[in-house]
FIGUMI-306041 format. One record per residue: x negated, y, z negated of N, C-alpha, C, O in turn; residue in three letters. Coordinates in pm, 1 decimal, padded with zeros to 6 digits. Layout:
N
+----------+----------+----------+----------+----------+----------+----------+----------+----------+----------+----------+----------+-------+
|     n.xx |     n.yy |     n.zz |    ca.xx |    ca.yy |    ca.zz |     c.xx |     c.yy |     c.zz |     o.xx |     o.yy |     o.zz | lokol |
+----------+----------+----------+----------+----------+----------+----------+----------+----------+----------+----------+----------+-------+
|        X |        Y |        Z |        X |        Y |        Z |        X |        Y |        Z |        X |        Y |        Z |   ALA |
...
+----------+----------+----------+----------+----------+----------+----------+----------+----------+----------+----------+----------+-------+
% end
This chain:
125
+----------+----------+----------+----------+----------+----------+----------+----------+----------+----------+----------+----------+-------+
|     n.xx |     n.yy |     n.zz |    ca.xx |    ca.yy |    ca.zz |     c.xx |     c.yy |     c.zz |     o.xx |     o.yy |     o.zz | lokol |
+----------+----------+----------+----------+----------+----------+----------+----------+----------+----------+----------+----------+-------+
|  01410.9 | -01722.3 |  03847.6 |  01333.4 | -01727.8 |  03726.6 |  01355.8 | -01597.9 |  03648.9 |  01346.9 | -01489.0 |  03705.6 |   MET |
|  01385.1 | -01609.8 |  03517.6 |  01411.8 | -01488.9 |  03440.2 |  01283.4 | -01407.2 |  03420.7 |  01172.5 | -01460.6 |  03416.8 |   PRO |
|  01302.8 | -01279.7 |  03409.1 |  01188.2 | -01191.7 |  03384.8 |  01185.1 | -01152.0 |  03238.0 |  01288.1 | -01145.1 |  03170.9 |   THR |
|  01067.8 | -01126.9 |  03191.8 |  01051.1 | -01084.3 |  03053.4 |  01010.7 | -00938.1 |  03055.1 |  00909.9 | -00900.3 |  03114.9 |   ILE |
|  01089.9 | -00858.2 |  02989.5 |  01055.9 | -00716.4 |  02978.5 |  00954.0 | -00701.0 |  02866.5 |  00982.7 | -00730.8 |  02750.5 |   ASN |
|  00838.7 | -00655.9 |  02901.1 |  00735.0 | -00636.6 |  02799.8 |  00740.2 | -00493.9 |  02749.4 |  00758.5 | -00399.2 |  02825.8 |   ARG |
|  00723.8 | -00481.3 |  02621.1 |  00717.1 | -00348.6 |  02563.1 |  00577.9 | -00292.1 |  02588.3 |  00477.6 | -00361.0 |  02569.9 |   LEU |
|  00572.9 | -00170.5 |  02629.0 |  00442.2 | -00109.2 |  02647.5 |  00387.3 | -00072.8 |  02510.3 |  00460.8 | -00021.8 |  02425.7 |   THR |
|  00260.1 | -00098.3 |  02487.6 |  00204.4 | -00066.6 |  02356.7 |  00207.3 |  00083.0 |  02331.8 |  00190.8 |  00163.8 |  02423.2 |   PRO |
|  00228.7 |  00117.9 |  02205.0 |  00230.3 |  00258.6 |  02168.6 |  00091.8 |  00318.2 |  02188.0 | -00010.3 |  00255.5 |  02159.7 |   ARG |
|  00091.9 |  00437.8 |  02235.8 | -00034.8 |  00506.9 |  02254.4 | -00087.8 |  00546.6 |  02116.7 | -00014.3 |  00599.8 |  02033.5 |   LYS |
| -00214.1 |  00520.4 |  02094.7 | -00274.1 |  00553.2 |  01966.3 | -00283.9 |  00704.1 |  01950.5 | -00323.1 |  00776.6 |  02041.8 |   LYS |
| -00246.8 |  00748.2 |  01831.4 | -00260.6 |  00890.0 |  01802.2 | -00404.9 |  00916.6 |  01763.1 | -00461.6 |  00846.4 |  01679.4 |   GLU |
| -00463.1 |  01017.2 |  01823.6 | -00601.1 |  01049.1 |  01790.4 | -00607.2 |  01105.9 |  01649.8 | -00520.9 |  01183.3 |  01608.3 |   GLU |
| -00711.0 |  01066.0 |  01577.2 | -00728.8 |  01115.6 |  01442.1 | -00648.9 |  01038.8 |  01337.8 | -00657.9 |  01069.2 |  01218.9 |   GLY |
| -00571.4 |  00940.3 |  01379.9 | -00493.8 |  00861.0 |  01285.6 | -00583.2 |  00749.6 |  01233.4 | -00623.9 |  00661.8 |  01309.5 |   ASN |
| -00614.1 |  00752.5 |  01103.5 | -00706.7 |  00656.3 |  01044.2 | -00657.9 |  00512.5 |  01061.0 | -00739.6 |  00421.2 |  01072.8 |   GLN |
| -00528.9 |  00491.3 |  01062.3 | -00476.2 |  00355.5 |  01075.3 | -00508.8 |  00293.7 |  01210.2 | -00514.9 |  00171.4 |  01222.8 |   ARG |
| -00529.6 |  00376.7 |  01310.4 | -00556.0 |  00325.3 |  01443.7 | -00704.4 |  00316.7 |  01476.3 | -00742.2 |  00261.0 |  01579.3 |   ASN |
| -00786.4 |  00369.9 |  01391.6 | -00929.4 |  00369.5 |  01418.5 | -00995.1 |  00250.7 |  01350.3 | -00965.1 |  00221.1 |  01234.6 |   GLU |
| -01083.6 |  00183.0 |  01420.2 | -01153.7 |  00068.1 |  01363.4 | -01288.6 |  00113.8 |  01308.9 | -01394.5 |  00075.7 |  01358.8 |   HIS |
| -01281.2 |  00196.1 |  01205.8 | -01402.4 |  00244.9 |  01141.5 | -01460.7 |  00132.9 |  01055.9 | -01388.4 |  00040.7 |  01018.1 |   THR |
| -01589.6 |  00139.2 |  01024.8 | -01649.0 |  00035.4 |  00938.4 | -01576.5 |  00023.2 |  00804.6 | -01560.7 | -00087.2 |  00752.5 |   PRO |
| -01532.2 |  00136.7 |  00748.6 | -01460.1 |  00131.3 |  00620.5 | -01326.3 |  00059.3 |  00636.3 | -01286.9 | -00019.2 |  00550.0 |   GLU |
| -01257.7 |  00086.1 |  00745.4 | -01127.8 |  00021.0 |  00769.7 | -01146.2 | -00129.4 |  00788.0 | -01067.6 | -00208.2 |  00735.3 |   ARG |
| -01248.0 | -00169.3 |  00861.2 | -01276.1 | -00311.4 |  00882.0 | -01308.8 | -00377.5 |  00747.8 | -01265.3 | -00489.7 |  00721.8 |   VAL |
| -01384.3 | -00309.2 |  00663.8 | -01419.5 | -00360.6 |  00532.1 | -01294.3 | -00381.3 |  00447.7 | -01279.6 | -00484.1 |  00381.6 |   LEU |
| -01204.7 | -00283.8 |  00450.2 | -01079.2 | -00294.9 |  00374.0 | -00994.3 | -00411.3 |  00425.5 | -00934.8 | -00484.5 |  00346.4 |   ARG |
| -00988.8 | -00428.4 |  00556.6 | -00911.9 | -00539.2 |  00613.6 | -00970.4 | -00673.0 |  00570.1 | -00896.1 | -00766.4 |  00540.2 |   GLN |
| -01101.9 | -00682.6 |  00566.5 | -01165.5 | -00806.9 |  00522.6 | -01124.0 | -00841.6 |  00380.5 | -01101.7 | -00958.4 |  00348.4 |   GLN |
| -01113.7 | -00741.0 |  00296.1 | -01076.0 | -00764.7 |  00156.5 | -00927.1 | -00795.8 |  00143.4 | -00888.9 | -00897.0 |  00084.7 |   PHE |
| -00843.3 | -00707.7 |  00198.7 | -00698.5 | -00720.5 |  00178.5 | -00636.0 | -00839.1 |  00251.5 | -00522.7 | -00876.3 |  00221.0 |   TYR |
| -00706.2 | -00899.1 |  00346.3 | -00652.5 | -01016.8 |  00415.7 | -00696.6 | -01148.4 |  00352.6 | -00670.3 | -01254.7 |  00408.8 |   ASN |
| -00762.8 | -01143.8 |  00237.5 | -00808.2 | -01267.4 |  00174.4 | -00700.4 | -01326.9 |  00084.0 | -00615.4 | -01255.3 |  00031.1 |   THR |
| -00705.5 | -01456.9 |  00067.7 | -00612.8 | -01526.1 | -00022.1 | -00637.8 | -01484.0 | -00165.8 | -00543.3 | -01472.4 | -00243.8 |   THR |
| -00763.4 | -01460.9 | -00202.4 | -00795.9 | -01418.2 | -00339.1 | -00723.1 | -01288.7 | -00373.7 | -00664.1 | -01277.2 | -00481.2 |   LYS |
| -00727.3 | -01191.2 | -00282.8 | -00660.2 | -01063.8 | -00309.3 | -00509.1 | -01083.4 | -00317.4 | -00444.5 | -01029.6 | -00407.3 |   TRP |
| -00453.2 | -01158.7 | -00225.8 | -00308.1 | -01177.3 | -00224.5 | -00259.6 | -01244.4 | -00352.6 | -00154.1 | -01209.4 | -00405.5 |   ARG |
| -00336.7 | -01340.7 | -00402.2 | -00299.9 | -01406.8 | -00528.0 | -00314.8 | -01311.2 | -00646.1 | -00228.7 | -01307.4 | -00734.0 |   LYS |
| -00422.8 | -01234.6 | -00648.4 | -00444.5 | -01138.1 | -00757.2 | -00333.8 | -01032.4 | -00756.8 | -00283.1 | -00993.7 | -00862.1 |   ALA |
| -00297.4 | -00986.8 | -00638.2 | -00191.3 | -00887.9 | -00623.6 | -00058.1 | -00942.1 | -00673.2 |  00012.7 | -00875.3 | -00748.6 |   ARG |
| -00024.1 | -01063.3 | -00630.6 |  00102.1 | -01123.7 | -00670.3 |  00106.8 | -01147.3 | -00821.9 |  00209.0 | -01122.6 | -00885.9 |   GLN |
| -00003.8 | -01195.0 | -00878.4 | -00011.8 | -01217.6 | -01021.9 |  00009.7 | -01086.3 | -01097.4 |  00080.2 | -01082.8 | -01198.2 |   TYR |
| -00051.2 | -00979.1 | -01048.1 | -00038.2 | -00850.0 | -01115.3 |  00105.7 | -00798.1 | -01108.4 |  00156.6 | -00744.0 | -01206.5 |   HIS |
|  00170.3 | -00813.9 | -00995.3 |  00309.7 | -00768.2 | -00981.3 |  00401.1 | -00846.5 | -01074.7 |  00496.1 | -00790.5 | -01129.5 |   ILE |
|  00373.6 | -00975.4 | -01093.4 |  00454.8 | -01055.6 | -01186.3 |  00435.4 | -01004.4 | -01328.9 |  00531.1 | -00996.8 | -01406.0 |   ILE |
|  00311.8 | -00969.3 | -01363.8 |  00282.3 | -00920.5 | -01498.9 |  00336.3 | -00779.8 | -01522.0 |  00386.3 | -00750.0 | -01630.5 |   ARG |
|  00326.9 | -00693.3 | -01421.8 |  00372.7 | -00554.8 | -01432.0 |  00463.2 | -00523.3 | -01312.9 |  00416.0 | -00468.5 | -01213.2 |   GLU |
|  00591.5 | -00556.5 | -01321.0 |  00679.4 | -00538.8 | -01204.9 |  00728.8 | -00395.5 | -01182.7 |  00793.4 | -00368.0 | -01081.6 |   PRO |
|  00699.5 | -00304.4 | -01275.0 |  00748.8 | -00167.2 | -01263.6 |  00634.8 | -00069.4 | -01238.7 |  00520.1 | -00095.3 | -01275.0 |   LEU |
|  00667.8 |  00042.8 | -01176.5 |  00568.8 |  00147.7 | -01152.3 |  00522.9 |  00203.5 | -01286.6 |  00603.4 |  00254.2 | -01364.7 |   CYS |
|  00393.2 |  00193.7 | -01312.4 |  00338.3 |  00238.8 | -01439.7 |  00342.6 |  00391.0 | -01453.9 |  00358.2 |  00441.8 | -01564.9 |   GLN |
|  00329.2 |  00463.1 | -01345.1 |  00335.6 |  00609.9 | -01350.3 |  00478.4 |  00656.4 | -01379.2 |  00498.7 |  00750.9 | -01455.5 |   GLN |
|  00576.7 |  00590.6 | -01318.8 |  00717.0 |  00625.6 | -01346.6 |  00749.3 |  00600.2 | -01493.6 |  00818.4 |  00680.0 | -01556.8 |   CYS |
|  00699.4 |  00489.0 | -01548.0 |  00722.8 |  00458.7 | -01689.1 |  00667.0 |  00567.9 | -01779.2 |  00729.0 |  00603.4 | -01879.5 |   LEU |
|  00549.3 |  00622.0 | -01744.0 |  00490.3 |  00730.6 | -01822.5 |  00577.9 |  00855.3 | -01819.4 |  00576.8 |  00935.4 | -01912.9 |   LYS |
|  00654.5 |  00871.3 | -01710.4 |  00744.6 |  00985.9 | -01696.0 |  00883.6 |  00956.2 | -01751.8 |  00973.5 |  01039.8 | -01742.1 |   GLU |
|  00901.6 |  00838.0 | -01810.0 |  01030.2 |  00801.2 | -01868.3 |  01130.2 |  00746.7 | -01767.8 |  01249.8 |  00741.4 | -01796.7 |   GLY |
|  01083.4 |  00706.0 | -01650.0 |  01170.6 |  00650.9 | -01545.9 |  01140.4 |  00502.7 | -01530.1 |  01032.4 |  00455.9 | -01566.1 |   LYS |
|  01236.9 |  00429.6 | -01476.0 |  01217.8 |  00287.3 | -01449.3 |  01236.2 |  00265.9 | -01299.6 |  01343.6 |  00291.8 | -01245.3 |   VAL |
|  01129.3 |  00217.7 | -01232.2 |  01137.8 |  00191.4 | -01088.5 |  01057.1 |  00067.0 | -01055.7 |  00937.5 |  00059.4 | -01084.1 |   TYR |
|  01123.8 | -00029.6 | -00995.8 |  01059.5 | -00155.3 | -00960.8 |  01052.4 | -00179.8 | -00811.9 |  01025.5 | -00291.9 | -00768.8 |   GLY |
|  01076.3 | -00076.1 | -00732.1 |  01069.1 | -00091.7 | -00587.8 |  01197.0 | -00147.0 | -00529.5 |  01287.4 | -00188.3 | -00602.2 |   GLY |
|  01203.9 | -00147.5 | -00397.2 |  01316.7 | -00203.0 | -00323.1 |  01259.9 | -00285.9 | -00208.2 |  01138.7 | -00288.5 | -00187.1 |   THR |
|  01346.7 | -00353.0 | -00135.0 |  01298.4 | -00428.2 | -00019.0 |  01236.2 | -00335.3 |  00084.0 |  01136.2 | -00370.0 |  00146.9 |   LEU |
|  01295.2 | -00217.1 |  00101.5 |  01244.7 | -00122.6 |  00200.4 |  01123.7 | -00045.0 |  00149.2 |  01041.6 |  00001.1 |  00228.5 |   GLU |
|  01112.3 | -00030.4 |  00018.5 |  01004.4 |  00046.5 | -00043.9 |  00948.2 | -00034.3 | -00161.0 |  00972.1 | -00000.4 | -00276.9 |   ASP |
|  00872.7 | -00142.4 | -00130.7 |  00826.5 | -00230.5 | -00238.6 |  00720.8 | -00165.9 | -00327.1 |  00651.2 | -00072.7 | -00286.8 |   PRO |
|  00711.1 | -00217.4 | -00447.3 |  00609.0 | -00171.8 | -00541.5 |  00471.5 | -00207.8 | -00484.5 |  00457.5 | -00308.5 | -00415.0 |   ILE |
|  00371.3 | -00126.7 | -00513.5 |  00237.8 | -00147.6 | -00457.9 |  00137.8 | -00168.9 | -00570.6 |  00162.4 | -00130.6 | -00685.0 |   GLN |
|  00025.9 | -00230.0 | -00537.5 | -00080.9 | -00249.0 | -00635.0 | -00195.0 | -00155.8 | -00595.9 | -00245.3 | -00159.8 | -00483.6 |   VAL |
| -00234.3 | -00072.2 | -00691.0 | -00334.4 |  00031.7 | -00667.9 | -00460.3 |  00001.1 | -00748.9 | -00452.0 | -00039.2 | -00864.9 |   HIS |
| -00576.2 |  00020.3 | -00687.2 | -00702.6 |  00008.6 | -00759.5 | -00729.6 |  00140.9 | -00829.9 | -00732.0 |  00246.0 | -00765.9 |   HIS |
| -00749.8 |  00136.2 | -00961.1 | -00783.4 |  00258.2 | -01034.9 | -00920.2 |  00310.2 | -00991.2 | -00938.0 |  00430.3 | -00970.6 |   LYS |
| -01016.0 |  00219.9 | -00977.3 | -01148.8 |  00252.6 | -00923.8 | -01166.1 |  00173.0 | -00795.3 | -01140.9 |  00052.6 | -00793.0 |   ARG |
| -01208.2 |  00238.4 | -00690.1 | -01219.3 |  00173.9 | -00559.3 | -01328.2 |  00066.7 | -00557.4 | -01439.5 |  00090.2 | -00604.3 |   SER |
| -01295.8 | -00051.6 | -00502.6 | -01396.7 | -00156.2 | -00489.1 | -01481.6 | -00140.5 | -00362.6 | -01568.9 | -00223.3 | -00336.6 |   PRO |
| -01457.1 | -00036.4 | -00284.6 | -01528.1 | -00014.7 | -00159.0 | -01625.6 |  00100.8 | -00176.4 | -01585.3 |  00217.1 | -00180.5 |   PHE |
| -01754.2 |  00068.1 | -00186.6 | -01855.0 |  00172.2 | -00205.4 | -01980.3 |  00137.0 | -00127.1 | -02022.2 |  00021.3 | -00123.7 |   GLN |
| -02039.0 |  00236.4 | -00065.1 | -02164.1 |  00220.5 |  00010.2 | -02156.2 |  00111.4 |  00116.7 | -02254.0 |  00040.7 |  00140.8 |   ASN |
| -02040.7 |  00097.8 |  00180.1 | -02025.4 |  00001.0 |  00287.4 | -02018.6 | -00143.4 |  00240.8 | -02038.9 | -00235.0 |  00320.5 |   GLY |
| -01990.2 | -00165.3 |  00112.5 | -01981.0 | -00300.8 |  00058.2 | -01854.0 | -00315.5 | -00024.5 | -01793.3 | -00217.4 | -00067.5 |   GLU |
| -01815.7 | -00441.4 | -00045.5 | -01700.5 | -00472.9 | -00129.5 | -01751.7 | -00519.9 | -00264.7 | -01832.3 | -00612.6 | -00272.2 |   ILE |
| -01705.0 | -00456.0 | -00371.4 | -01735.2 | -00501.6 | -00506.6 | -01620.9 | -00596.4 | -00545.1 | -01516.0 | -00552.3 | -00592.0 |   ASN |
| -01642.4 | -00726.0 | -00524.9 | -01536.7 | -00824.9 | -00544.8 | -01489.2 | -00830.6 | -00689.5 | -01369.8 | -00847.2 | -00714.5 |   TRP |
| -01580.6 | -00817.3 | -00784.8 | -01540.2 | -00820.8 | -00925.8 | -01444.4 | -00706.5 | -00956.0 | -01339.8 | -00727.2 | -01017.6 |   GLU |
| -01479.4 | -00587.5 | -00913.2 | -01395.3 | -00471.4 | -00936.8 | -01264.4 | -00482.2 | -00859.4 | -01159.2 | -00443.0 | -00910.1 |   LEU |
| -01269.5 | -00534.3 | -00738.4 | -01150.2 | -00545.3 | -00654.5 | -01047.5 | -00643.3 | -00707.0 | -00927.6 | -00625.1 | -00685.9 |   GLY |
| -01093.4 | -00747.9 | -00775.7 | -01001.9 | -00851.3 | -00824.6 | -00978.4 | -00844.3 | -00975.2 | -00901.8 | -00923.8 | -01029.6 |   LEU |
| -01043.8 | -00749.5 | -01043.3 | -01029.6 | -00734.7 | -01188.6 | -00890.9 | -00680.3 | -01221.6 | -00855.1 | -00570.3 | -01179.5 |   ASP |
| -00813.5 | -00757.7 | -01296.7 | -00676.8 | -00719.4 | -01328.5 | -00669.5 | -00588.8 | -01407.1 | -00571.6 | -00515.3 | -01394.5 |   ASP |
| -00770.5 | -00558.7 | -01487.4 | -00768.2 | -00434.3 | -01565.0 | -00792.9 | -00312.0 | -01476.3 | -00771.6 | -00199.0 | -01520.3 |   SER |
| -00837.2 | -00333.0 | -01352.7 | -00859.4 | -00223.7 | -01258.9 | -00738.7 | -00203.4 | -01166.4 | -00740.7 | -00116.3 | -01079.4 |   ASN |
| -00634.7 | -00283.7 | -01185.5 | -00516.2 | -00276.8 | -01098.7 | -00400.8 | -00210.5 | -01172.1 | -00390.4 | -00217.1 | -01294.5 |   LEU |
| -00314.3 | -00146.5 | -01094.2 | -00198.5 | -00078.8 | -01149.5 | -00083.8 | -00090.2 | -01049.8 | -00101.5 | -00061.2 | -00931.5 |   GLU |
|  00034.3 | -00132.4 | -01096.5 |  00149.6 | -00131.7 | -01007.2 |  00199.6 |  00011.8 | -01000.5 |  00203.8 |  00083.4 | -01100.5 |   THR |
|  00236.9 |  00051.2 | -00880.6 |  00269.4 |  00191.4 | -00857.4 |  00367.5 |  00201.1 | -00740.6 |  00361.2 |  00121.0 | -00647.3 |   ILE |
|  00457.2 |  00298.2 | -00745.4 |  00553.8 |  00317.3 | -00636.1 |  00486.2 |  00395.4 | -00523.5 |  00377.8 |  00450.6 | -00542.3 |   CYS |
|  00549.3 |  00400.0 | -00407.8 |  00488.4 |  00467.7 | -00292.6 |  00472.6 |  00617.3 | -00318.6 |  00378.3 |  00678.9 | -00268.9 |   SER |
|  00563.9 |  00676.3 | -00395.8 |  00554.6 |  00818.9 | -00428.0 |  00425.4 |  00847.3 | -00504.5 |  00347.8 |  00935.0 | -00466.5 |   TYR |
|  00403.2 |  00772.6 | -00612.5 |  00283.7 |  00795.0 | -00693.3 |  00156.2 |  00749.2 | -00621.1 |  00049.3 |  00806.8 | -00641.3 |   HIS |
|  00167.6 |  00646.3 | -00537.7 |  00051.3 |  00602.3 | -00460.4 |  00008.4 |  00712.6 | -00363.8 | -00110.8 |  00737.3 | -00345.2 |   HIS |
|  00106.0 |  00777.8 | -00303.1 |  00076.2 |  00890.0 | -00214.1 |  00008.0 |  01003.6 | -00288.8 | -00084.5 |  01065.7 | -00236.4 |   GLY |
|  00052.9 |  01031.0 | -00410.8 | -00010.2 |  01135.7 | -00491.2 | -00154.3 |  01099.1 | -00525.3 | -00242.8 |  01184.6 | -00522.6 |   LEU |
| -00177.7 |  00972.4 | -00557.3 | -00313.2 |  00926.2 | -00591.3 | -00409.1 |  00943.9 | -00474.7 | -00527.1 |  00972.9 | -00494.5 |   GLU |
| -00358.5 |  00926.6 | -00353.0 | -00443.1 |  00932.2 | -00235.1 | -00427.8 |  01062.8 | -00157.5 | -00473.6 |  01074.1 | -00043.8 |   HIS |
| -00363.7 |  01160.4 | -00219.2 | -00352.8 |  01292.3 | -00156.2 | -00257.0 |  01297.4 | -00039.3 | -00270.7 |  01381.9 |  00049.1 |   GLY |
| -00160.3 |  01207.7 | -00038.2 | -00063.1 |  01204.6 |  00070.6 |  00047.3 |  01306.6 |  00050.3 |  00040.0 |  01387.6 | -00042.1 |   GLY |
|  00149.9 |  01304.1 |  00134.9 |  00260.3 |  01397.6 |  00120.6 |  00335.7 |  01371.7 | -00009.8 |  00358.4 |  01257.2 | -00048.9 |   PRO |
|  00373.0 |  01479.0 | -00074.6 |  00442.2 |  01466.0 | -00202.1 |  00592.9 |  01457.7 | -00179.0 |  00661.2 |  01559.8 | -00171.5 |   GLU |
|  00643.2 |  01336.5 | -00168.1 |  00786.2 |  01315.2 | -00154.9 |  00836.6 |  01260.1 | -00287.5 |  00775.8 |  01170.8 | -00346.5 |   LYS |
|  00947.6 |  01314.2 | -00332.7 |  01004.7 |  01265.4 | -00457.4 |  01070.4 |  01130.6 | -00431.5 |  01103.5 |  01099.3 | -00317.1 |   THR |
|  01090.0 |  01049.7 | -00536.3 |  01160.2 |  00922.3 | -00517.4 |  01298.7 |  00941.8 | -00454.3 |  01344.3 |  00857.8 | -00376.7 |   PRO |
|  01365.0 |  01052.7 | -00488.0 |  01496.8 |  01080.1 | -00430.6 |  01487.8 |  01101.9 | -00279.7 |  01574.3 |  01056.6 | -00204.7 |   GLU |
|  01381.5 |  01172.2 | -00235.1 |  01362.0 |  01194.6 | -00091.2 |  01332.8 |  01063.3 | -00019.7 |  01382.0 |  01040.2 |  00090.7 |   GLN |
|  01253.8 |  00978.3 | -00081.8 |  01221.9 |  00848.1 | -00022.8 |  01347.9 |  00764.7 | -00008.6 |  01370.5 |  00704.0 |  00096.1 |   ILE |
|  01430.3 |  00761.0 | -00112.7 |  01555.8 |  00684.3 | -00109.1 |  01649.6 |  00739.4 | -00002.5 |  01714.7 |  00662.9 |  00068.8 |   ILE |
|  01656.8 |  00873.4 |  00008.9 |  01741.1 |  00933.4 |  00111.5 |  01693.1 |  00894.6 |  00252.3 |  01774.3 |  00862.3 |  00339.0 |   GLU |
|  01561.6 |  00898.0 |  00274.3 |  01506.5 |  00857.7 |  00403.9 |  01538.6 |  00712.5 |  00434.1 |  01572.4 |  00678.6 |  00547.5 |   GLU |
|  01528.2 |  00625.5 |  00332.7 |  01559.8 |  00484.4 |  00352.7 |  01706.3 |  00463.4 |  00382.7 |  01741.8 |  00379.9 |  00465.8 |   LEU |
|  01793.1 |  00539.8 |  00314.6 |  01936.1 |  00531.5 |  00342.2 |  01965.5 |  00572.1 |  00485.6 |  02048.0 |  00509.7 |  00552.4 |   ASP |
|  01898.5 |  00676.1 |  00532.9 |  01918.4 |  00721.6 |  00671.4 |  01872.0 |  00617.2 |  00771.5 |  01931.9 |  00603.2 |  00878.1 |   ASN |
|  01767.3 |  00544.5 |  00739.5 |  01719.9 |  00438.1 |  00828.9 |  01820.9 |  00325.0 |  00839.5 |  01834.6 |  00262.5 |  00944.7 |   LEU |
|  01891.3 |  00299.2 |  00730.3 |  01985.9 |  00187.5 |  00728.0 |  02118.9 |  00221.6 |  00793.6 |  02199.2 |  00132.0 |  00819.7 |   LEU |
|  02143.7 |  00349.3 |  00820.7 |  02271.1 |  00389.7 |  00882.1 |  02273.2 |  00361.1 |  01028.6 |  02372.8 |  00388.8 |  01095.4 |   LYS |
+----------+----------+----------+----------+----------+----------+----------+----------+----------+----------+----------+----------+-------+
% end
């Protein structure tokens, strides 16, 4: 009988928000896993397929398969442990944005689009 090699699960890094099941994270998952959000997101990407922040800087970027365009809430629909569904699905509160600008909005690492593309190229080699 053949054996199946099982991959051992990765050990969770302590302090990594993605691995913690905080009430806020559970709330976000409840929202982002809904059909309503997925349809609103897809509709917005069809209407605005380019990064709006890049356009303001005079650049044109529509994402790639490895680094797709993202939909960002200008004002967060998650407040006081509740989901504001109207704000979360309101098209005027959404903005298409590249991962570089999304990281800047959320205080993440500041990588230029060129650095992101170089990292993606290295992954494909």
